[in-house]
MARSETI-986441 format. One line per field, with one value per residue: x, y, z of N, C-alpha, C in turn. Coordinates in nm, 3 decimals. Layout:
<balums>
nc1 = c(X, ...);
nc2 = c(Y, ...);
nc3 = c(Z, ...);
cac1 = c(X, ...);
cac2 = c(Y, ...);
cac3 = c(Z, ...);
cc1 = c(X, ...);
cc2 = c(Y, ...);
cc3 = c(Z, ...);
</balums>
This chain:
<balums>
nc1 = c(1.292, 1.203, 1.039, 1.014, 0.816, 0.825, 0.598, 0.573, 0.630, 0.415, 0.197, 0.264, 0.253, -0.016, -0.136, -0.040, -0.166, -0.434, -0.441, -0.375, -0.597, -0.790, -0.729, -0.715, -0.991, -1.045, -1.017, -1.112, -1.253, -1.284, -1.423, -1.570, -1.779, -2.035, -2.136, -2.162, -2.036, -2.059, -1.905, -1.712, -1.572, -1.520, -1.285, -1.279, -1.486, -1.689, -1.808, -1.659, -1.445, -1.450, -1.555, -1.741, -1.665, -1.679, -1.416, -1.155, -1.015, -1.157, -1.473, -1.663, -1.590, -1.595, -1.454, -1.263, -1.232, -1.157, -1.336, -1.224, -0.915, -0.714, -0.565, -0.397, -0.539, -0.828, -1.039, -1.158, -1.150, -1.431, -1.612, -1.572, -1.325, -1.041, -0.958, -0.650, -0.427, -0.168, 0.164, 0.095, 0.111, 0.001, -0.145, -0.190, -0.346, -0.388, -0.509, -0.376, -0.419, -0.277, -0.395, -0.393, -0.482, -0.507, -0.296, -0.296, -0.208, 0.077, 0.338, 0.409, 0.362, 0.086, -0.059, -0.168, -0.216, -0.164, -0.235, -0.224, -0.430, -0.498, -0.713, -0.932, -0.788, -0.599, -0.322, -0.109, 0.019, 0.176, 0.216, 0.250, 0.294, 0.263, 0.455, 0.690, 0.577, 0.529, 0.678, 0.609, 0.655, 0.769, 0.632, 0.410, 0.301, 0.253, 0.152, -0.058, -0.154, -0.292, -0.165, -0.064, -0.032, 0.115, 0.156, 0.320, 0.272, 0.348, 0.138, 0.129, 0.289, 0.312, 0.077, -0.118, -0.354, -0.595, -0.700, -0.748, -0.780, -0.654, -0.694, -0.609, -0.633, -0.382, -0.352, -0.150, -0.025, 0.032, 0.112, -0.038, -0.061, -0.042, -0.280, -0.503, -0.809, -0.946, -0.764, -0.640, -0.683, -0.829, -0.862, -0.993, -0.928, -0.781, -0.755, -0.587, -0.511, -0.194, -0.112, 0.139, 0.375, 0.310, 0.259, 0.509, 0.669, 0.560, 0.602, 0.878, 0.909, 0.797, 0.979, 1.206, 1.123, 1.108, 1.209, 1.388, 1.421, 1.593, 1.549, 1.697);
nc2 = c(-1.737, -1.655, -1.413, -1.314, -1.141, -1.004, -1.061, -0.845, -0.630, -0.636, -0.590, -0.334, -0.181, -0.210, -0.074, 0.182, 0.237, 0.233, 0.448, 0.654, 0.650, 0.732, 0.986, 1.282, 1.508, 1.842, 2.094, 2.341, 2.516, 2.755, 2.922, 3.139, 3.142, 3.104, 3.345, 3.468, 3.562, 3.402, 3.226, 3.372, 3.612, 3.933, 4.156, 4.106, 3.931, 4.052, 4.278, 4.284, 4.398, 4.267, 4.188, 4.031, 4.017, 4.044, 3.878, 4.082, 4.008, 3.812, 3.807, 3.614, 3.475, 3.471, 3.658, 3.748, 4.071, 4.391, 4.660, 4.848, 4.942, 4.782, 4.679, 4.431, 4.212, 4.147, 3.987, 3.678, 3.327, 3.149, 3.160, 2.977, 2.870, 2.650, 2.348, 2.224, 1.943, 1.872, 1.893, 1.808, 1.847, 2.101, 2.246, 2.556, 2.701, 2.934, 3.171, 3.472, 3.809, 4.108, 4.403, 4.699, 4.901, 5.176, 5.285, 5.381, 5.291, 5.176, 5.087, 4.747, 4.685, 4.648, 4.570, 4.318, 4.056, 3.746, 3.511, 3.340, 3.319, 3.326, 3.446, 3.727, 3.990, 3.862, 3.650, 3.617, 3.516, 3.637, 3.504, 3.532, 3.818, 4.132, 4.290, 4.310, 4.346, 4.291, 4.059, 3.909, 3.701, 3.848, 3.773, 3.787, 3.875, 4.171, 4.212, 4.235, 3.988, 3.664, 3.457, 3.150, 3.039, 2.873, 2.758, 2.550, 2.434, 2.342, 2.279, 2.576, 2.645, 2.889, 3.029, 2.856, 2.574, 2.624, 2.787, 3.058, 3.125, 3.418, 3.727, 4.032, 4.369, 4.567, 4.837, 5.112, 5.325, 5.669, 5.640, 5.722, 5.638, 5.368, 5.290, 5.211, 5.079, 4.771, 4.683, 4.444, 4.093, 3.778, 3.422, 3.085, 2.955, 2.730, 2.493, 2.220, 1.911, 1.742, 1.415, 1.335, 1.272, 1.029, 0.867, 0.873, 0.751, 0.492, 0.416, 0.404, 0.193, -0.006, -0.016, -0.099, -0.346, -0.499, -0.790, -0.939, -1.239, -1.442, -1.722, -1.973);
nc3 = c(-0.472, -0.134, 0.065, 0.397, 0.624, 0.944, 1.223, 1.400, 1.236, 1.054, 1.227, 1.324, 1.089, 1.024, 1.239, 1.188, 0.943, 1.021, 1.204, 1.031, 0.866, 1.039, 1.117, 1.322, 1.304, 1.175, 1.422, 1.387, 1.116, 0.882, 0.615, 0.548, 0.371, 0.456, 0.523, 0.769, 1.098, 1.324, 1.467, 1.588, 1.817, 1.980, 2.147, 2.499, 2.474, 2.342, 2.090, 1.762, 1.490, 1.255, 0.923, 0.661, 0.323, -0.040, -0.208, -0.316, -0.540, -0.656, -0.694, -0.647, -0.428, -0.070, 0.198, 0.496, 0.632, 0.786, 0.937, 1.089, 1.240, 1.495, 1.811, 2.009, 1.939, 1.747, 1.645, 1.759, 1.757, 1.839, 2.146, 2.348, 2.298, 2.232, 2.374, 2.430, 2.408, 2.633, 2.522, 2.268, 1.913, 1.689, 1.395, 1.239, 0.967, 0.699, 0.453, 0.320, 0.218, 0.128, 0.028, -0.133, -0.335, -0.371, -0.245, 0.022, 0.267, 0.468, 0.266, 0.215, 0.481, 0.586, 0.803, 0.875, 1.108, 1.283, 1.540, 1.864, 2.152, 2.505, 2.615, 2.575, 2.503, 2.686, 2.791, 2.517, 2.193, 1.911, 1.598, 1.313, 1.100, 0.918, 1.006, 1.282, 1.532, 1.878, 1.873, 1.650, 1.361, 1.078, 0.811, 0.646, 0.332, 0.154, -0.135, -0.306, -0.381, -0.312, -0.053, 0.094, 0.429, 0.712, 1.047, 1.279, 1.605, 1.943, 2.220, 2.384, 2.678, 2.794, 2.763, 2.835, 2.810, 2.689, 2.414, 2.176, 1.830, 1.683, 1.505, 1.332, 1.201, 1.229, 1.458, 1.468, 1.690, 1.644, 1.385, 1.126, 0.856, 0.874, 0.971, 0.815, 0.755, 0.627, 0.433, 0.459, 0.429, 0.514, 0.475, 0.457, 0.714, 0.937, 1.204, 1.320, 1.482, 1.492, 1.412, 1.371, 1.530, 1.655, 1.435, 1.302, 1.493, 1.501, 1.240, 1.244, 1.421, 1.268, 1.055, 1.189, 1.265, 1.041, 0.899, 0.677, 0.523, 0.310, 0.111, -0.070);
cac1 = c(1.329, 1.090, 1.062, 0.929, 0.808, 0.794, 0.465, 0.580, 0.624, 0.279, 0.112, 0.297, 0.202, -0.162, -0.170, -0.013, -0.271, -0.558, -0.430, -0.379, -0.734, -0.876, -0.657, -0.806, -1.055, -1.018, -1.081, -1.177, -1.238, -1.367, -1.395, -1.652, -1.882, -2.165, -2.185, -2.175, -1.920, -2.114, -1.801, -1.608, -1.606, -1.423, -1.217, -1.368, -1.599, -1.794, -1.809, -1.531, -1.451, -1.442, -1.669, -1.725, -1.679, -1.630, -1.272, -1.128, -0.957, -1.252, -1.596, -1.745, -1.538, -1.614, -1.334, -1.267, -1.151, -1.192, -1.379, -1.151, -0.791, -0.719, -0.444, -0.427, -0.633, -0.959, -1.139, -1.112, -1.232, -1.520, -1.608, -1.524, -1.186, -1.007, -0.878, -0.543, -0.359, -0.030, 0.265, 0.045, 0.139, -0.114, -0.109, -0.284, -0.320, -0.480, -0.465, -0.368, -0.405, -0.259, -0.441, -0.405, -0.464, -0.501, -0.171, -0.326, -0.140, 0.223, 0.379, 0.476, 0.326, -0.052, -0.110, -0.228, -0.149, -0.230, -0.172, -0.298, -0.456, -0.568, -0.837, -0.977, -0.687, -0.526, -0.188, -0.120, 0.139, 0.160, 0.307, 0.281, 0.243, 0.332, 0.568, 0.741, 0.521, 0.505, 0.753, 0.557, 0.746, 0.717, 0.636, 0.293, 0.343, 0.156, 0.185, -0.179, -0.184, -0.318, -0.058, -0.102, 0.063, 0.081, 0.257, 0.301, 0.309, 0.313, 0.057, 0.222, 0.273, 0.310, -0.059, -0.211, -0.406, -0.718, -0.656, -0.830, -0.710, -0.687, -0.649, -0.640, -0.571, -0.313, -0.354, -0.019, -0.039, 0.129, 0.147, -0.168, -0.061, -0.054, -0.411, -0.606, -0.888, -0.996, -0.662, -0.589, -0.790, -0.796, -0.955, -0.959, -0.857, -0.797, -0.676, -0.597, -0.402, -0.106, -0.077, 0.268, 0.472, 0.270, 0.279, 0.650, 0.720, 0.517, 0.673, 1.011, 0.897, 0.774, 1.103, 1.299, 1.073, 1.113, 1.319, 1.381, 1.507, 1.587, 1.576, 1.727);
cac2 = c(-1.686, -1.614, -1.303, -1.327, -1.019, -1.041, -1.028, -0.710, -0.534, -0.635, -0.523, -0.191, -0.117, -0.207, 0.035, 0.308, 0.259, 0.265, 0.584, 0.747, 0.654, 0.796, 1.105, 1.377, 1.607, 1.982, 2.155, 2.464, 2.535, 2.871, 2.981, 3.260, 3.134, 3.104, 3.482, 3.523, 3.544, 3.351, 3.151, 3.466, 3.715, 4.040, 4.175, 4.093, 3.847, 4.136, 4.307, 4.292, 4.481, 4.183, 4.185, 3.944, 4.094, 3.971, 3.879, 4.186, 3.950, 3.712, 3.847, 3.497, 3.421, 3.558, 3.661, 3.832, 4.191, 4.467, 4.798, 4.936, 4.883, 4.753, 4.615, 4.335, 4.114, 4.205, 3.883, 3.556, 3.213, 3.088, 3.209, 2.871, 2.840, 2.512, 2.286, 2.149, 1.842, 1.909, 1.824, 1.776, 1.944, 2.147, 2.333, 2.659, 2.744, 3.036, 3.249, 3.616, 3.902, 4.249, 4.465, 4.843, 4.957, 5.322, 5.327, 5.461, 5.235, 5.167, 4.983, 4.630, 4.662, 4.695, 4.546, 4.187, 3.978, 3.622, 3.456, 3.258, 3.393, 3.254, 3.518, 3.826, 3.897, 3.781, 3.612, 3.581, 3.505, 3.666, 3.421, 3.590, 3.953, 4.208, 4.349, 4.229, 4.394, 4.188, 3.936, 3.834, 3.673, 3.934, 3.697, 3.809, 3.956, 4.266, 4.236, 4.231, 3.851, 3.571, 3.364, 3.053, 3.033, 2.780, 2.741, 2.435, 2.467, 2.254, 2.353, 2.672, 2.651, 3.028, 3.082, 2.754, 2.474, 2.670, 2.899, 3.110, 3.185, 3.561, 3.800, 4.175, 4.470, 4.633, 4.982, 5.160, 5.459, 5.766, 5.613, 5.724, 5.562, 5.225, 5.265, 5.205, 4.957, 4.710, 4.655, 4.309, 3.995, 3.641, 3.321, 2.942, 2.941, 2.594, 2.445, 2.074, 1.843, 1.660, 1.283, 1.302, 1.209, 0.890, 0.794, 0.856, 0.651, 0.360, 0.385, 0.363, 0.058, -0.097, -0.032, -0.179, -0.482, -0.573, -0.886, -1.006, -1.359, -1.496, -1.864, -2.016);
cac3 = c(-0.340, -0.053, 0.158, 0.515, 0.703, 1.082, 1.276, 1.456, 1.126, 1.002, 1.326, 1.327, 0.969, 1.035, 1.329, 1.117, 0.844, 1.093, 1.255, 0.918, 0.816, 1.139, 1.164, 1.386, 1.218, 1.207, 1.537, 1.339, 0.972, 0.847, 0.483, 0.543, 0.268, 0.520, 0.527, 0.905, 1.186, 1.449, 1.537, 1.628, 1.915, 1.987, 2.276, 2.613, 2.438, 2.284, 1.947, 1.690, 1.370, 1.137, 0.832, 0.545, 0.199, -0.157, -0.235, -0.416, -0.660, -0.708, -0.625, -0.614, -0.303, 0.046, 0.282, 0.615, 0.645, 0.905, 0.910, 1.181, 1.290, 1.638, 1.862, 2.115, 1.886, 1.715, 1.628, 1.825, 1.716, 1.937, 2.283, 2.437, 2.268, 2.202, 2.480, 2.365, 2.489, 2.664, 2.443, 2.135, 1.808, 1.610, 1.283, 1.197, 0.829, 0.649, 0.337, 0.351, 0.107, 0.157, -0.097, -0.110, -0.470, -0.368, -0.181, 0.141, 0.384, 0.467, 0.171, 0.271, 0.621, 0.593, 0.937, 0.901, 1.212, 1.323, 1.660, 1.959, 2.276, 2.611, 2.646, 2.477, 2.455, 2.784, 2.746, 2.377, 2.111, 1.769, 1.520, 1.183, 1.076, 0.813, 1.078, 1.392, 1.657, 1.981, 1.844, 1.535, 1.250, 0.970, 0.686, 0.563, 0.218, 0.101, -0.275, -0.386, -0.420, -0.202, -0.017, 0.197, 0.540, 0.820, 1.150, 1.366, 1.742, 2.053, 2.315, 2.448, 2.823, 2.838, 2.763, 2.882, 2.718, 2.624, 2.329, 2.067, 1.717, 1.678, 1.386, 1.339, 1.114, 1.340, 1.479, 1.514, 1.746, 1.594, 1.245, 1.058, 0.731, 0.905, 1.031, 0.712, 0.769, 0.505, 0.333, 0.482, 0.412, 0.555, 0.425, 0.475, 0.842, 0.990, 1.318, 1.321, 1.555, 1.410, 1.468, 1.311, 1.620, 1.675, 1.310, 1.276, 1.586, 1.459, 1.117, 1.284, 1.477, 1.156, 0.980, 1.270, 1.280, 0.916, 0.893, 0.548, 0.515, 0.176, 0.101, -0.207);
cc1 = c(1.204, 1.131, 0.963, 0.933, 0.759, 0.654, 0.464, 0.565, 0.481, 0.186, 0.137, 0.241, 0.050, -0.206, -0.150, -0.124, -0.403, -0.554, -0.438, -0.522, -0.828, -0.807, -0.755, -0.862, -1.016, -1.088, -1.158, -1.150, -1.336, -1.327, -1.484, -1.760, -2.022, -2.223, -2.206, -2.050, -1.964, -2.011, -1.692, -1.661, -1.494, -1.357, -1.319, -1.487, -1.713, -1.781, -1.667, -1.552, -1.436, -1.569, -1.637, -1.755, -1.641, -1.478, -1.244, -1.066, -1.049, -1.384, -1.686, -1.705, -1.561, -1.495, -1.355, -1.179, -1.202, -1.234, -1.317, -1.023, -0.799, -0.582, -0.482, -0.522, -0.768, -1.067, -1.080, -1.207, -1.299, -1.501, -1.550, -1.376, -1.166, -0.918, -0.777, -0.478, -0.214, 0.067, 0.222, 0.083, 0.012, -0.062, -0.223, -0.247, -0.425, -0.423, -0.471, -0.348, -0.387, -0.286, -0.471, -0.386, -0.454, -0.374, -0.192, -0.250, 0.011, 0.266, 0.454, 0.442, 0.185, -0.119, -0.180, -0.148, -0.233, -0.158, -0.265, -0.316, -0.529, -0.701, -0.871, -0.919, -0.621, -0.385, -0.197, 0.017, 0.104, 0.262, 0.348, 0.221, 0.311, 0.451, 0.605, 0.690, 0.493, 0.568, 0.701, 0.666, 0.695, 0.722, 0.514, 0.325, 0.228, 0.190, 0.063, -0.216, -0.212, -0.197, -0.109, 0.009, 0.019, 0.192, 0.218, 0.348, 0.273, 0.239, 0.145, 0.194, 0.258, 0.169, -0.162, -0.265, -0.535, -0.686, -0.764, -0.737, -0.749, -0.622, -0.683, -0.580, -0.512, -0.325, -0.219, -0.032, 0.071, 0.169, 0.018, -0.172, -0.077, -0.195, -0.524, -0.680, -0.928, -0.894, -0.594, -0.707, -0.739, -0.903, -0.903, -0.874, -0.886, -0.707, -0.696, -0.483, -0.320, -0.079, 0.062, 0.365, 0.440, 0.299, 0.426, 0.712, 0.684, 0.582, 0.815, 1.012, 0.880, 0.902, 1.202, 1.256, 1.077, 1.234, 1.302, 1.478, 1.487, 1.626, 1.596, 1.627);
cc2 = c(-1.637, -1.501, -1.315, -1.197, -1.054, -0.996, -0.887, -0.605, -0.522, -0.561, -0.373, -0.119, -0.109, -0.091, 0.169, 0.338, 0.295, 0.407, 0.686, 0.762, 0.726, 0.917, 1.208, 1.478, 1.747, 2.021, 2.280, 2.478, 2.644, 2.925, 3.102, 3.257, 3.134, 3.244, 3.539, 3.492, 3.496, 3.274, 3.241, 3.567, 3.819, 4.049, 4.173, 4.004, 3.924, 4.154, 4.312, 4.378, 4.400, 4.189, 4.089, 4.024, 4.005, 3.985, 3.985, 4.132, 3.848, 3.732, 3.731, 3.436, 3.521, 3.545, 3.755, 3.955, 4.267, 4.608, 4.898, 4.866, 4.869, 4.700, 4.528, 4.226, 4.177, 4.099, 3.750, 3.442, 3.148, 3.140, 3.106, 2.841, 2.692, 2.459, 2.193, 2.052, 1.884, 1.825, 1.789, 1.887, 1.976, 2.233, 2.429, 2.698, 2.846, 3.098, 3.397, 3.696, 4.043, 4.327, 4.612, 4.916, 5.109, 5.375, 5.411, 5.415, 5.239, 5.056, 4.869, 4.601, 4.716, 4.659, 4.416, 4.109, 3.856, 3.565, 3.368, 3.338, 3.305, 3.318, 3.615, 3.965, 3.811, 3.755, 3.565, 3.580, 3.540, 3.583, 3.489, 3.730, 4.015, 4.282, 4.259, 4.276, 4.276, 4.055, 3.855, 3.813, 3.749, 3.868, 3.720, 3.912, 4.042, 4.299, 4.229, 4.094, 3.767, 3.481, 3.274, 3.046, 2.925, 2.783, 2.626, 2.473, 2.353, 2.337, 2.445, 2.686, 2.795, 3.087, 2.977, 2.666, 2.515, 2.796, 2.939, 3.149, 3.331, 3.627, 3.948, 4.250, 4.570, 4.784, 5.024, 5.304, 5.551, 5.745, 5.607, 5.645, 5.413, 5.190, 5.271, 5.072, 4.902, 4.683, 4.520, 4.213, 3.857, 3.546, 3.182, 2.918, 2.803, 2.574, 2.295, 2.015, 1.757, 1.527, 1.241, 1.229, 1.061, 0.810, 0.770, 0.751, 0.510, 0.319, 0.339, 0.223, -0.044, -0.124, -0.118, -0.323, -0.563, -0.665, -0.965, -1.122, -1.423, -1.644, -1.900, -2.123);
cc3 = c(-0.268, 0.041, 0.273, 0.594, 0.843, 1.122, 1.332, 1.347, 1.074, 1.096, 1.328, 1.206, 0.968, 1.124, 1.262, 1.017, 0.909, 1.144, 1.143, 0.865, 0.911, 1.199, 1.220, 1.288, 1.261, 1.337, 1.495, 1.191, 0.928, 0.710, 0.453, 0.436, 0.327, 0.538, 0.665, 0.986, 1.323, 1.531, 1.592, 1.730, 1.915, 2.124, 2.390, 2.586, 2.373, 2.134, 1.890, 1.566, 1.242, 1.055, 0.717, 0.420, 0.080, -0.168, -0.342, -0.544, -0.726, -0.636, -0.589, -0.481, -0.190, 0.141, 0.400, 0.597, 0.767, 0.867, 1.006, 1.222, 1.442, 1.681, 1.979, 2.070, 1.861, 1.711, 1.676, 1.791, 1.837, 2.078, 2.378, 2.416, 2.240, 2.314, 2.415, 2.461, 2.511, 2.582, 2.302, 2.036, 1.730, 1.495, 1.255, 1.054, 0.788, 0.522, 0.374, 0.223, 0.163, 0.029, -0.072, -0.242, -0.473, -0.301, -0.056, 0.265, 0.371, 0.373, 0.240, 0.416, 0.645, 0.725, 0.964, 1.004, 1.248, 1.445, 1.740, 2.087, 2.376, 2.643, 2.537, 2.503, 2.564, 2.737, 2.601, 2.308, 1.968, 1.692, 1.389, 1.172, 0.956, 0.872, 1.194, 1.528, 1.751, 1.946, 1.729, 1.431, 1.128, 0.833, 0.596, 0.455, 0.168, -0.044, -0.366, -0.436, -0.295, -0.181, 0.095, 0.302, 0.640, 0.923, 1.241, 1.506, 1.835, 2.155, 2.398, 2.598, 2.871, 2.840, 2.804, 2.772, 2.649, 2.545, 2.229, 1.953, 1.713, 1.557, 1.404, 1.220, 1.213, 1.340, 1.537, 1.560, 1.693, 1.450, 1.163, 0.928, 0.754, 0.948, 0.930, 0.725, 0.633, 0.398, 0.358, 0.482, 0.455, 0.500, 0.461, 0.600, 0.901, 1.111, 1.325, 1.403, 1.460, 1.478, 1.426, 1.401, 1.640, 1.549, 1.279, 1.366, 1.544, 1.328, 1.146, 1.341, 1.367, 1.079, 1.056, 1.277, 1.152, 0.914, 0.763, 0.548, 0.379, 0.179, -0.045, -0.248);
</balums>
């Protein structure tokens, strides 16, 4: 028996393979091993409170923490920001550690927050946090262990097409136990566009174009 695959199917699969092989590179990738924060700025484009320190769980690894709590965003990725395509999907991923061995902070809510901002801070969106301040999704876990997180977003019209990644150790006015600096840590921060919609569409085209004809 012979199986014949249509020309449309072959072309669609070739395009999918080419796109997969040339998938967009990271727009931003920071693991802090370089020992400096030259790719980061603070509020108003000035100083920030981020510092690079040895990982408290693995001294051979370098990570980001803060020597002061803040609100409205503390550290922003690149002064120029990232110009995003309208309607395009992107994914931000990072590792987070809430580590408070002396018990000085608020248990379970040490103040780690991650989001997107149009300025310093300007219009901004908090996506993940140890709490729900400013609408953040309270999913960051403070249990003394590293956890990996990611969120996928479409270019947010509410803050425009030029954005900065932003992070902070949150300052909570009137809550002194929440204002302990240096108990939240971030590492392996990435921003990458997703070609998923294009690939899925072409895969669908390929599947629809497959015509199998069997001959005895």
